[in-house]
Every structure is written in C-alpha cells, then in structure tokens.
N, C-alpha and C positions, 0 to 999 in steps of 0.2 A: 763430413763432406756434404755440401749442399746438393739437394736433389730437386728435380722438378716436381711440384705438387701434382699428383695424378688427377686431381679434380679441378685444376686451374682453368680448364676450358669447358667445363660442364655448363650446359645451358638449361634453363628451367623447363624446356619442352623438347620434344623430338624434332630433329632437323628435317627440313624438306629435302627432297632429292637434290634440288639446286644448291642448297646450303651444304649438304653432305658432299656434293661434287667439288665445291670450293675447298672444303676441309681436306678432301682426299688429294686435291692438287697440291696442297701444302705438304701432305705426307709424302707424296711422290717427289716433291722438291727435296725433302730430307733424304730420301733414298738415293737420289742422284748425287747429292752432296757427299753422301757416304761412299758411293762408288768412286768418285773422284779422289776423296781422301785416301781410301785404301789403295787405289792405283798409285798415288804419289808415294805411299809408304812402301809398296812393292818395289818401285823404282829406286827408292832411297836406301835399300839394304841389299846385302849379299847373303843374309842369313836364310838358308833354304827352308828351315822350319817356319820361320816367320812368313816368308813368301807363300808357302803352301797354305797356311792358315788364313792369311789375308786374301789370297785368291779365292778360297772356298767361301769366305764371308762375303766377298765382293760379288761372287756369282749369285749368292742368295739375295743380295740387295737388288741385283738386276732382275731376278725373278719377281721380287716384291714390286719393283717399278712397273714391270710388265702387267702384273695382276692389277695394280692400281689403274693403269691405263685402260684396261678392259672394263673395270668397274666404272670409271668416269664415263666411258662410252654408254654404259647402261643407264647411268643416272642422268645424263645430259644428252637428250636426243639431238640437239643442235651440234654438239661436239661430235656425236657419232656420224652425223651427215658430213661434217668437215673431214673426218677421218676417211670416209668412203671417197669423197671427191679428191682429197689430197693423195690418196693411194693411187687413184687413176692418173692424176697429174704427175706423180712421181714416176709411174710406169712410162708415161709418154715422154717426159723430159729425158729419162735415161735411155729411151729408145731413139732419141734424136728427132722427135716430132717438132713441128714449127711452133713458134710462140703463140700464134693465133689458134692452133689446134689445142694447145695446152690450156689457153685461157678460155676456150669455148666449153670446157668441162664444167658442168653444173649450171650453165646459163640457159635461159630460155625454156621453151617447152612447158610453160605453165608452172615453173618452179621445180619440175622433175628434171632429173639429170638427163643430159643428152649424150649420145655417143660422141666421142671425140676422135674416133678412128678417121684417118684421112679418107675423104670421099664418101663418108657415111653421114656427114652432117647435112641434112636436108632441110635447110631453113626456108620458110616461105618468104617470098619477096613479092612486090607488086607485080612484077613481070610473070612470076610463076602462077599467079592467080588469074591471069587473063587467058582464057581459052575458049 
C-alpha cells in the first residue's frame, strides 16, 4: 500500500512564522476536509457503532481545526487583527446593525480599531473642528 513519504515536505531550514502559518492553513484545510468526509459517512449509514466512532473522530478533527486556527492567529499578526475585526463585525451583523456601522469597524483612527457601536463613532469633520 502506498504511503506518503514523511519527509516529502522537509525544507533545508527552519520555517519563518509566516511560512509556518501558510503550512498550518493547509493542515487546517485537511482537518476541515476530514470533518466533511466523516459527516458524510455518518449520514450514509445506519450502523450505530460506525456512527459513534465516526462522530468521536469527527469531534477530534474539529478540535484540531480550532487549535490550528488559534496557532495561525499567533503566527500571523495580520490574521489575528482580521479575526478581532471580523468578530466585532459578526456581532454587529447578527445584532441588526446598519451596513455603515458594520463597515466602520476597523477603519480610521490612525489604523486603530474604532468602536462601531451606534452613536459612539465620533469622527472628526471639518465642521467639528471649527469652534
């Protein structure tokens, strides 16, 4: 039976965090593929033992994917910032905030995140500077 050579992707040096993040994204993709495959197998059988084993393995793959996601956030600061911003956007979208409020998250304020709470977005305008 053919097997993947365990040394096929070895590089002659240590990976940078950026390169490792890219590799971990591929690992995460494999975990997500496995989750989908096991879910399809569960749906395709009535065998209770098989379903129990597949469910257990699928839950472990979900854990692996979540761990990889956390690792990617540590390895890639730009990705970590996107995660923060998108978490806030997700919260606003699901709470019924306006499109403008959602899109204001992460914009302006010298590159720092701004509050997207309605009524709390205090942008400077030419009129607000005249006093």
